[in-house]
N, C-alpha and C positions, 0 to 999 in steps of 0.2 A: 728454247726450253726443250728438255728431253725427259719425257715421262713414259713409264711402262705401267699401264693400269690393268691389272690382272683380276680374274675372278677367283681362281683357286690354283694352288700349285706354283712352282717356280721354274717351269720349263723354259720360259723365254728370258730368264734373268741372265744366264751366262753370256749369250750373244749381246744383250743390251749393255752389260757392263764392259765387255771386251771392247765394244765400240766407243764407249764414252769415258772410260777410266784407263789411263795409260799405265797400268801396273798388272803384273801377273796375279791370278786369283788369290794366292795365299797372302798377298800384300794389300789386297783391296779391303779398305775399312768401311764397313756399313753401319750406319746408325739404325738400330732396330727400335722403331717407335711402337710401343706396345700398349698404349692406353686403351685402345678399343677392346682389348681382351680382358680388361680388369673385371667386368661383370661375370666372367667365365673362369675365374681362377680355379685351377685344378682340372679343368676340362681337357680331355685328351687332345683335342684339335689345337689347343693353344701351344702346347709343347711340341706337337708334331710340325706345326708351321715353322717354328724357329729352327727345329732340327733339320728340316728340308733345306733351309738356307745355309745353315752351318755346314751341312754335309757337302756342300759345293766347294768348301775350302776357304770361305771368306772370314775375315776377322770381324766379329759382331760386337758392337757396343750397345747395350740396352739403354734406351732412353724412355723414361716415364715423365711426360710433361707435367702431369698432375703433381709431381714431386719437386718441381723446380721452384726457385724463389722469384725469378723474374725473366723477362724476355732476353736479357743480356746473358743469363746463364745458358739458355737454350742456344743462343747464337754461338757461344763459346763451344758448346758440344758439337754444333755443326761444323765449326772450324776444324775439328779433329777427324772428320770422316770424308770419304770420297763420294758417298751416295747415301741417300736416306731411303729406308724401307718402312712403310707404314703398314702394320699388320692388320689382320681382320678382327672382327668382333662387332661391337655395337657402334654404328656410325655416329650416333648422337653423343655418346660418351666421348668418343674421340674428338669431335668438333668442340664440345664443351671444354675439354682439357686444353686444347690448343688456344681457345679464346681466353681462358681464365687469366693468363699472365701475358697475353699479347704475343704468344708464340706463333699464332696464325699469320700475323703480318711479317714476322721474321722468316717464316717458311716460304711465304709467297715471294718475298724479296730474293731469297737465296735460289729458289727454283728458277725464277725469271732471270737470274744472273748466271745460271748454268749448272747448278747442283743437280745431278741426276736423281730423279725421284721414281721410286717403285712403290706402287700401291697394290694391296691385295684386298679385295672385297670392300670393307669399310674404308680402307686406305685409298681405294680408287674412287669411291663415291664422293669423298669430301673435296676432290679437286674441281668439281663442277660448279655450276651457278647456284644449285640448291641441293639440299639433302632430303627435302620433304618427300619425294616419291618413295624413298625406302622406308617410310614410316609403316608401310605394310609388311616389311621384312624385319625391321628392328623396332624395339620398343622405345619411343621417344621419352617416355616417363622415366627412363633410366638416367636421364640428364635433365632434371627439372629446372636447373639454372639457365638452360639454353633458352634465350628469349625469342630467337627467330631461327629459321632453318637455312639461312644463306650459307653457301659453300665457299671454298677458297677462290673460285673464279679463275682458276688456271686454265681450264678448258671450258668450251661453251656448250658442253653436253653433259647430261647426267648419266654416268655409267650405272647400268643395272646389272649387277653380277648374278651368277647362278641362273642365267636366263633360260638355260635348257631344261630347268626343272628337275635336274637329276638328283639334287640333294633333298632328302626328306623334309627339311624345314621349309623348303621353297618349291612346292609342287607347281606344275605347269598352270594350274588354275589360279594360283596366287600371282604368278607372273603376268598372266592374261588380265587379271583384275587391276594390277598395277598399271599396265599399259593403257587400259580403258579409262582408268581414273585420272592419270596424269599425262597421258600422251599428247593431249591437245594443249596442255599448259606449259610443259617443258620439253625441250629437245632431249630425247632419250637415246642412248646407245646400249643395246642389249648385248651382253658379253657372256658367252657360254663358259663352262668351267674349263674347257680346253682352248680358250682364246685369251687374248689380251689386246687392249687398245694401245697402240704405239703412237706417241705424239712427238714429232720432231719437226723443228722449223715451222711451227704453227700448222702443220698438217697432221691429220690423224687417220690411222687405218687399222683395221682389225688384222691380227696375225695369229698364227698358231702358238699355243703355249702348252705343249704336251709335257 
C-alpha cells in the first residue's frame, strides 16, 4: 500500500505521485473525492484546496460518492484514475458517504491492491481504525446516519491533523484535550500542517509537506 496522509496543503504530493505513477504530471489522472467538503459548500478553503492540486498540472476528476448509485459505479470511476485524493472537510460526512453504497469496501480493496491514496485532513483521518477522536474537531451530528465510528483500517493509527494548533478552528488547547481524551484508547499520530504521514510497504513515517 502507498498512502500519503496530509494535514494541509499539497507539498508532498509531486514526489509521492512521481514515485508511484509512471506518467508525467500532465497525464496523471487523479480522482478528487470531495464528499467531506459538502457541509462547507461555497467556503473559500474548499475551492482553494482543489485549485492547489490542479495548479500542479494533474488531470482531476471530481468524485462525489453521495451521488453514485452503487459500489460498482464507484469501482468504475476508480478504474479511470491513477490515484485517489480524498479532500478535507467533515470526517463523519465523508465516512457516511463512503458507507452508504459500499464504496468503503471498494476503496479499501483498491488501496490494498496498490492504488495510490492521498488524504488531506478528513481524508487522512478515515484511513485509521476509528474516526471517533476527531469528534472534538468535526461535528458528528452532520452525519446522523453513521451508526459507528470505525475507520477504513488501512493504517493502524488515527491521524490527528492540524496538530500544531496553527489554524484558528483547532487551537493548541483543543489538540491537547483530544490527546488527553483519546490518547489512552487509540494510537494517535499527530500531524502538523507542514507534515504528512507517508505509508509504504506497511511502514509509516512523518515527512515534510511544505
